[in-house]
C-alpha positions as CSV (number, residue, x, y, z in Angstrom):
1,M,-23.9,-49.8,8.6
2,I,-23.0,-47.2,11.2
3,W,-26.1,-48.1,13.3
4,K,-25.1,-51.8,13.0
5,M,-21.6,-51.1,14.2
6,L,-23.0,-49.0,17.1
7,R,-25.3,-51.8,18.1
8,I,-22.4,-54.3,18.1
9,L,-20.3,-51.9,20.2
10,L,-23.1,-51.4,22.7
11,T,-23.6,-55.1,23.0
12,L,-19.9,-55.6,23.8
13,I,-20.0,-52.8,26.4
14,L,-23.1,-54.4,28.0
15,I,-21.6,-57.9,28.0
16,L,-18.7,-56.6,30.1
17,F,-20.9,-54.3,32.2
18,P,-20.8,-56.5,35.4
19,F,-17.0,-56.4,35.2
20,W,-16.3,-52.7,34.5
21,G,-19.2,-51.7,36.7
22,G,-17.9,-53.8,39.5
23,A,-14.4,-52.3,39.0
24,L,-15.8,-48.8,39.4
25,I,-17.3,-49.5,42.8
26,S,-14.5,-51.9,44.0
27,G,-12.8,-49.1,45.8
28,Y,-15.7,-49.2,48.3
29,T,-15.5,-52.9,48.9
30,P,-16.1,-53.8,52.6
31,Y,-13.1,-56.2,52.3
32,K,-10.9,-53.1,52.2
33,E,-9.9,-51.9,55.7
34,G,-12.0,-48.9,56.7
35,N,-14.9,-49.6,54.4
36,S,-18.2,-50.9,55.7
37,V,-20.9,-53.1,54.1
38,A,-23.4,-50.3,54.7
39,H,-21.3,-47.7,52.8
40,Y,-20.8,-50.2,49.9
41,A,-24.5,-51.0,49.8
42,I,-25.3,-47.3,49.5
43,I,-22.9,-46.9,46.5
44,Y,-24.2,-50.1,45.0
45,C,-27.8,-49.1,45.3
46,T,-27.0,-45.8,43.7
47,V,-25.6,-47.7,40.7
48,I,-28.7,-49.9,40.6
49,I,-31.0,-46.9,40.6
50,V,-29.1,-45.1,37.8
51,A,-29.0,-48.3,35.7
52,A,-32.7,-48.9,36.2
53,L,-33.7,-45.4,35.3
54,I,-31.7,-45.5,32.1
55,L,-33.0,-49.0,31.1
56,F,-36.6,-48.1,31.9
57,Y,-36.4,-44.8,30.0
58,L,-34.9,-46.4,26.9
59,T,-37.3,-49.4,26.8
60,F,-40.3,-47.1,27.2
61,R,-39.1,-44.1,25.0
62,F,-37.9,-46.3,22.2
63,K,-40.3,-49.2,22.5
64,N,-40.2,-50.1,18.8
65,A,-36.4,-50.6,19.0
66,F,-36.8,-53.7,21.3
67,I,-38.0,-57.2,20.8
68,Q,-41.4,-57.5,22.6
69,P,-42.2,-58.4,25.3
70,V,-39.2,-56.7,26.8
71,L,-39.8,-57.8,30.4
72,P,-37.8,-61.1,30.2
73,G,-34.7,-59.2,29.0
74,I,-35.1,-56.6,31.8
75,I,-35.3,-59.3,34.4
76,L,-32.1,-60.9,33.1
77,F,-30.4,-57.5,32.9
78,F,-30.9,-57.1,36.7
79,I,-29.3,-60.5,37.3
80,G,-26.3,-58.9,35.7
81,V,-26.6,-56.0,38.1
82,I,-26.5,-58.5,40.9
83,M,-23.2,-59.9,39.4
84,L,-21.9,-56.3,39.3
85,G,-22.4,-56.1,43.1
86,I,-20.5,-59.4,43.5
87,A,-17.7,-58.3,41.3
88,G,-17.5,-55.0,43.1
89,L,-16.6,-56.9,46.3
90,A,-13.3,-57.6,44.6
91,A,-12.6,-60.6,46.9
92,G,-13.7,-64.2,47.4
93,P,-15.3,-65.5,50.5
94,D,-13.0,-65.2,53.6
95,L,-13.1,-68.7,55.0
96,S,-10.5,-68.0,57.7
97,V,-11.3,-67.3,61.4
98,K,-11.0,-63.5,60.5
99,M,-14.5,-64.0,59.0
100,L,-15.9,-63.7,62.5
101,E,-14.7,-60.1,62.7
102,H,-17.0,-59.1,59.8
103,P,-19.6,-61.8,59.2
104,E,-21.8,-59.2,57.5
105,R,-19.6,-59.4,54.5
106,E,-20.5,-63.0,53.7
107,H,-24.1,-62.3,54.6
108,F,-24.3,-59.5,52.1
109,R,-22.7,-61.7,49.4
110,Y,-25.2,-64.5,49.8
111,V,-28.2,-62.1,50.1
112,L,-27.2,-60.8,46.7
113,L,-26.9,-64.3,45.2
114,S,-30.3,-65.2,46.7
115,V,-31.9,-62.1,45.1
116,G,-30.3,-63.3,41.8
117,A,-32.0,-66.7,42.3
118,F,-35.4,-65.1,42.8
119,L,-34.9,-63.0,39.7
120,F,-34.2,-66.2,37.8
121,C,-37.3,-67.7,39.2
122,F,-39.3,-64.6,38.2
123,Y,-37.8,-64.9,34.7
124,F,-38.7,-68.5,34.3
125,I,-42.3,-68.1,35.5
126,N,-42.7,-65.2,33.1
127,L,-41.3,-67.3,30.3
128,F,-43.8,-70.1,30.9
129,I,-46.8,-67.8,31.4
130,G,-46.0,-66.2,28.1
131,Q,-45.5,-69.5,26.3
132,A,-42.3,-67.9,24.9
133,L,-40.7,-71.2,23.8
134,N,-43.8,-73.0,22.5
135,L,-42.7,-76.3,24.1
136,K,-44.5,-79.6,23.9
137,A,-45.8,-81.2,27.1
138,F,-42.8,-83.5,27.7
139,S,-40.2,-80.9,27.0
140,K,-42.1,-78.4,29.2
141,G,-42.2,-81.0,32.0
142,L,-38.4,-81.8,31.7
143,M,-37.6,-78.1,31.7
144,I,-39.7,-77.6,34.9
145,V,-37.8,-80.4,36.5
146,L,-34.4,-78.9,35.6
147,F,-35.6,-75.5,37.0
148,A,-36.9,-77.0,40.2
149,V,-33.7,-78.9,40.9
150,S,-31.5,-75.9,40.1
151,M,-33.6,-73.5,42.1
152,A,-33.9,-75.8,45.1
153,E,-30.1,-76.4,45.1
154,M,-29.3,-72.6,44.8
155,L,-31.6,-71.6,47.7
156,W,-30.3,-74.4,49.9
157,E,-26.6,-73.6,49.0
158,F,-26.9,-69.9,49.5
159,N,-28.6,-70.4,52.9
160,H,-26.0,-72.9,53.8
161,H,-23.1,-70.5,53.1
162,Y,-25.0,-67.5,54.6
163,H,-24.7,-69.2,57.9
164,Y,-21.1,-70.2,57.5
165,P,-19.8,-67.6,60.0
166,E,-22.3,-68.8,62.7
167,G,-21.3,-72.4,62.1
168,L,-17.6,-71.5,62.4
169,K,-18.2,-69.7,65.6
170,L,-20.0,-72.6,67.1
171,W,-17.3,-75.0,65.9
172,I,-14.6,-73.0,67.7
173,E,-16.6,-72.6,70.8
174,S,-17.0,-76.4,70.9
175,G,-13.2,-76.7,71.2
176,H,-12.4,-77.7,67.6
177,K,-9.6,-76.2,65.4
178,A,-10.8,-73.4,63.0
179,E,-8.8,-74.9,60.1
180,D,-10.7,-78.1,60.3
181,F,-14.1,-76.4,60.0
182,N,-14.3,-76.0,56.2
183,K,-13.9,-79.7,55.3
184,N,-16.6,-80.5,57.9
185,Y,-19.1,-77.8,56.9
186,D,-18.5,-78.1,53.1
187,N,-18.2,-81.8,53.1
188,H,-18.5,-84.3,50.2
189,D,-22.3,-84.4,50.5
190,V,-22.5,-80.6,50.1
191,G,-20.2,-80.8,47.1
192,S,-22.2,-83.6,45.5
193,I,-25.4,-81.6,45.9
194,G,-23.8,-78.5,44.4
195,A,-22.6,-80.5,41.4
196,V,-26.1,-81.8,40.7
197,G,-27.5,-78.3,40.9
198,R,-24.8,-76.9,38.6
199,L,-25.5,-79.7,36.1
200,A,-29.2,-78.8,36.1
201,I,-28.8,-75.1,35.7
202,Y,-26.1,-75.2,33.0
203,S,-28.3,-77.7,31.0
204,L,-31.3,-75.4,31.5
205,I,-29.5,-72.2,30.5
206,L,-28.2,-73.9,27.3
207,W,-31.7,-75.1,26.5
208,L,-33.1,-71.6,27.1
209,S,-30.6,-69.9,24.9
210,V,-31.1,-72.3,22.0
211,G,-34.8,-72.1,22.4
212,M,-34.8,-68.3,22.3
213,Y,-32.6,-68.4,19.2
214,K,-35.1,-70.7,17.4
215,M,-37.9,-68.3,18.4
216,R,-35.8,-65.5,16.8
217,K,-35.6,-63.6,20.1
218,I,-31.7,-63.4,20.1
219,N,-28.9,-63.4,17.6
220,L,-26.6,-66.4,16.9
221,W,-23.7,-65.1,19.0
222,N,-25.5,-65.9,22.2
223,P,-26.2,-69.6,21.8
224,I,-22.6,-70.1,20.5
225,L,-21.2,-68.3,23.6
226,T,-23.7,-70.0,25.9
227,A,-22.9,-73.4,24.4
228,F,-19.2,-72.9,25.1
229,F,-19.5,-71.8,28.7
230,C,-22.4,-74.1,29.6
231,G,-20.5,-77.0,28.0
232,L,-17.6,-76.3,30.3
233,G,-20.0,-75.9,33.2
234,I,-21.6,-79.3,32.5
235,L,-18.2,-80.9,32.3
236,S,-17.2,-79.2,35.5
237,S,-20.4,-80.5,37.2
238,I,-19.7,-84.1,36.1
239,T,-16.1,-84.1,37.1
240,T,-16.8,-82.4,40.5
241,F,-19.6,-84.9,41.2
242,A,-17.3,-87.8,40.4
243,Y,-14.7,-86.4,42.8
244,F,-17.1,-85.7,45.7
245,K,-19.1,-88.9,45.3
246,F,-16.6,-91.4,44.1
247,G,-13.2,-89.9,44.9
248,I,-12.2,-89.7,41.2
249,E,-9.9,-86.7,40.7
250,M,-9.9,-84.8,37.5
251,P,-6.7,-84.5,35.5
252,K,-4.6,-81.4,36.5
253,E,-5.0,-80.1,33.0
254,M,-8.7,-79.7,33.7
255,G,-8.3,-77.9,37.0
256,F,-9.5,-74.7,35.5
257,L,-13.0,-76.2,35.4
258,I,-13.4,-75.4,39.1
259,V,-14.1,-71.8,38.0
260,F,-17.5,-73.0,36.7
261,F,-18.4,-74.2,40.2
262,I,-18.5,-70.6,41.3
263,P,-22.3,-70.0,42.0
264,G,-22.3,-66.7,40.1
265,I,-21.2,-68.0,36.8
266,P,-24.6,-69.3,35.7
267,F,-26.1,-65.9,36.6
268,L,-23.5,-64.2,34.3
269,I,-24.5,-66.4,31.4
270,L,-28.2,-65.7,32.0
271,Y,-27.4,-62.0,32.0
272,W,-25.8,-62.4,28.6
273,I,-29.0,-64.0,27.3
274,G,-30.8,-60.9,28.6
275,I,-28.3,-58.6,26.7
276,A,-28.9,-60.6,23.6
277,M,-32.7,-60.1,23.9
278,L,-32.3,-56.3,24.6
279,T,-29.9,-55.7,21.7
280,R,-31.7,-57.9,19.1
281,K,-33.1,-55.7,16.4
282,P,-36.9,-56.3,15.9
283,I,-37.9,-58.0,12.7
284,Q,-39.6,-55.5,10.4
């Protein structure tokens, strides 16, 4: 009973790891005057190294305590470490003209998100090579389509926003007003493409979580949690697409759904799947 309670406590601590870990390093955020991206990166990399050493030691030293193979869970854990780095920035993207004073801040943010996308790609490939979900041909093809759409959209979007400062600089140099740039750069087409990508990735993550539960790789709490957040994410994607493509505004009561358009939210849900895998007690 004590071990079960400790496992539950550890799971809760790990679920919140990107948040409390990010809070610990937020004092070094480059958005705070006097701090630099280089200094923040050094602190952040130190956290990554410590977390990696602990994780690798535990999964090697106590191999029988983890569901095997353990690699998929480790990959998803490091997606959570990426989110820790984003949370540690303690600020959203600076879309004002002040961005041009420190464009490296936004470059760093989208480099991190791109690394998260490649980790997701690595996880998905590993999942299929290992035949972890035992899917039939049609289901496998559909899942590959969802993955391809979501991956292509993420990489395009992260590259698009990585170059936001350069685009803003050219816009101002061309004689345009800085305050008009955002609606031109992130226009309705960009929003529509983003909505399609979100719809694909939220649907895929929900499918993965349910599939992993059916294969007894994770406990029931995860597909329940995933279904809740992915359901909101899918609803957000649909309402956002309707707005950008057809001008249909969502009711004010549903305004909170815009949170699920933040590109890091799907990564956070994927991380939770990884935690569910790493904390699942092996079947004796």
